[in-house]
N, C-alpha and C positions, 0 to 999 in steps of 0.2 A: 072678399072679394079678393083677386088674381086679378096680375093686374101687367098685360106684356107690351114693353119697350122693346123694337123691334129699329135695332139702326143698319142701312145699309155702312157700308167699308168710305175709306177714305180713297181718294181717284190714287188711281196707280201706271205704273207705266204705259200699260197696258190701255188704258183710255185716253192718255192723251194722245198716242198712236189711233188711236178711233177703228185696232186693231179686236178680232173675237175674245177674248181673254178665257171667259169655260170654266176652267179645274187644273187652268196653270199655271205658275206660284207666280204670278208675278206680281214684285214688290209694290210699298205707295211711294211715291216719290212725295218731294220738301217739303211739298206743298199739302203731299195728300198726312201726314205726319201733322202739319199746323191745324189743316182739319180734322184728326186724329181730337192731338190734346184740347184741340175746341170740343169736340163734344166732351168730351171728359172733365172737365170743366164745369158746360152745362148745364152736369149731371154731379154731379160734386154732390149739394146738398141733398142727390135724391139714393133712399138708401136700396137698393138692389140686392134681396133676398141670396140668387143667385146670375151669374156669364156668362152664358153657353156665348159658343164663338164654332163658324166655320173655321178647317183647320185650318186654309190655304191662306198664304203671309199676307194679304192682303187684310182681310175681317180678323186675323187671330190677332193683329199690331196694331188698327183697331179694338180688340178687343180688351189691349195692355194699357192702354191709354184712359181709356173709360176705368180700367181697373186702377189701374196708379191714381185713380182722384179718385175713389170711395172715400170717402173718414173710416178709421179707426173705427170697431175691429172689418177688415177689408171680407166682406161675402164671397163665399165663397165661386167657384169657375169653375169652367170645365172645355177648352176652347181647344178641343175633338170632333164634333158632333158632325158628319160627314155626309148626314141625314140636312144641309140645312147651309155648302155646297153649293155654287152657283154653278145653274145648269152647264152639263155635259156642252160640248158643242163639235168634240169628235175630231173630227181634221178638220177643220174650219179653224178653227188654235191659233195662235199667232199667224193671220189672216187680216187681213186689210174688210173692216166692213164694207159692203159694196150695192147696191140697186141693182136689181137682174136687169137683160137686156133686152126689152120685145120683142116677143115672138122665140126666142131660147128657152130653150127648156134646162131646168134644175143640172140633172143626169149631165147638158153641154157644157153651163156653167165649173160645176166639178171639177168637170173630167180636163181641163183650164187651169184647176188652181183658185176657179170662185165662187167663192158660197156670197149668194146674196143675202138680203135681208127678211124672215119670212113672213104673212104677212098672215093678218088672226085665221082666215077658214084655213091655212095650213095648219094647226095645233095634231097632227097627227106622222108630221114629215120631221123627220131631224135627217141635219148631216152626216155625211160618212162613219160610222161609230162612234158617232153621240144622239144623245136626249127628246126628244121632241118635248112640245110643252106640256102634252097628257103626260110625260112619264117621267116630266118636274113637276106637275099635282099630285099625281100619286104621291112621290116624295116628301112632297109637304107632307100632304097628307099621313107617313107612316112616323113623319118627328116629330106632327102636332100630339098624334099618340105617343110617339120613348118620350119625346121630352118637354112638350106643356100640359098633356093628360097627367101627369102620376102629381103635378102643384094643384091643379084640379081640383083630387082629389082628399090630397093633402087637409087646402078651403074646407072646402067640407066637413071632411071627419072632427080637425080644429076651431075652426070658427077662427081664426083668427089668417088676416089680411096677409098677404106676398104680392113681392113685387120683381117678374127675371128679365135680367134684358139677352138677345137672339143680335145678338151682330154677325149680319148674313154678307146675302148682292140680292140688286135686284133684284131681278127677276125672280128667284126663291123669297125676298120677302112676298111678296107680291102671292101664292102661292098660298106660304105657312101661315098667312095672313086668315085670307081667305080658308084655308082649313078649317081654322081657331072660332071662325063663323059659322062657322055652318054646324060648327058644335050646339049653337043653341036654336038653328035649322033656321037662319038668317042666310047671304051673302051678300057675295061685295067684288065687287073689281075695281081694281086700282085708275086712280080717273086718269094721270098723266105718269111720268119719270120721273126716279125720285135721282136731288143733287148722289155723288159723296155725303157718304156721311146724315143726310134725310134722315127721315124716323114719321113711324108710324106707335100708338100707342093703340088695345087695345085693353076693354076691362070686362073679365069673366064677374056675371051675378051671379054665386045662390041663391036660388030659390028655395021658399019652402020651408026657409028657417034654417039653422044649426042649431052642434054640429049634425051630422048624414050621417047611419051609416051606408059606405056608399063599396066595392067588391075592384080591388087598384084596378082594372078592366072599367069601368062600369064609367061611365060620362053624366054625374048626377044633371039634375035640369035646367039648366041657368040659363039666365041672357044676358047677350054681350054685343057688345057694343060699339066702335073703334069711332074713339072723341079723336084722334090725329091721324091728318096723314101729310109726310110729305112737310112735316118740319122741318124751321134749316135757315134758324132762330140764331143758332149761337154760331156761323159761317157769312152777320153779318161781318161790313170788312174785309173779308179776307176772299168774295166771291167775288169776281172779273165787273166792273159795272157797260151798263150797255146790253140792248139787242142778239143777237147769234146772228155774226155779217153772213147772210147769202138767205134759203130755205134752209134750214138746216133740221135736222131729229133727234134727238136727244132721250140716250136709248138708257136700258141697265146699262152699259158694260163699252159704248161707245157713239161718238157724230155720224152719221151719213148724214152729205149730200143728199136734198132732194130734187126733183125736178120740176113739179107741179108740185100747186095746192091735194091732190088728190094722194098723191106721189108721201108727202107727208105728216098729212092724218093717216095714211095705211100703216106709217115706220110708228107714229104715234097709236096706235088701235095696235098693236107690232108687241107696240116693249109695254107693257099694261098687262099680260098674261102672266 
């Protein structure tokens, strides 16, 4: 069996300011480093075969904390996987997230330097110079083909279990997880946003007995199960207590005020792409 654990990065300087982060190289905050050390300690007794990470500092530094906590001999690692960077928000990066003004087009918002949250029915829309949700989905599929599938093939050929970790970003994790589930013919949509350093776990079980003779780019018959979603047990004692103030919706990379329940729901749905 191949087990895949996908971990979101710790809190970044853009997260606390509710800025569009995307591919901007913003570092972890001190609290973000605490979160990273906490998730590393949580997985200290989980022997990973290999740890992968986005090259963006907030993900790379989180992955380093996970690697540092691993027992000796340390697993191999690669923290330069561009396919699992966060969705690029182009011209919006570094700007405040916001809600669009009624009656005003997206183009009019962009002309004023405003970059409102995009909704579920706008998956093909991108900020100027950025990626759309559809673009990110295709990149997630490439990440699974280039990073995850070789491990599926190794497990099918050898019959040995492997467990890999991918340290990435909220929106990208949703797309990579969905692409892994599709290897087995299923579908999956994230139920809601992930807090910083929350994790998802997926099991890929080879069907029909092993070892199998499979080509390097061949998907063997598999059964794929999402066993854990949005887990953040390791943050007990670190998370702020109490409900969110006002009506807010937490996105993969920021916080936006919502003016109505319908608007909050739209933001929550958008954050699950």
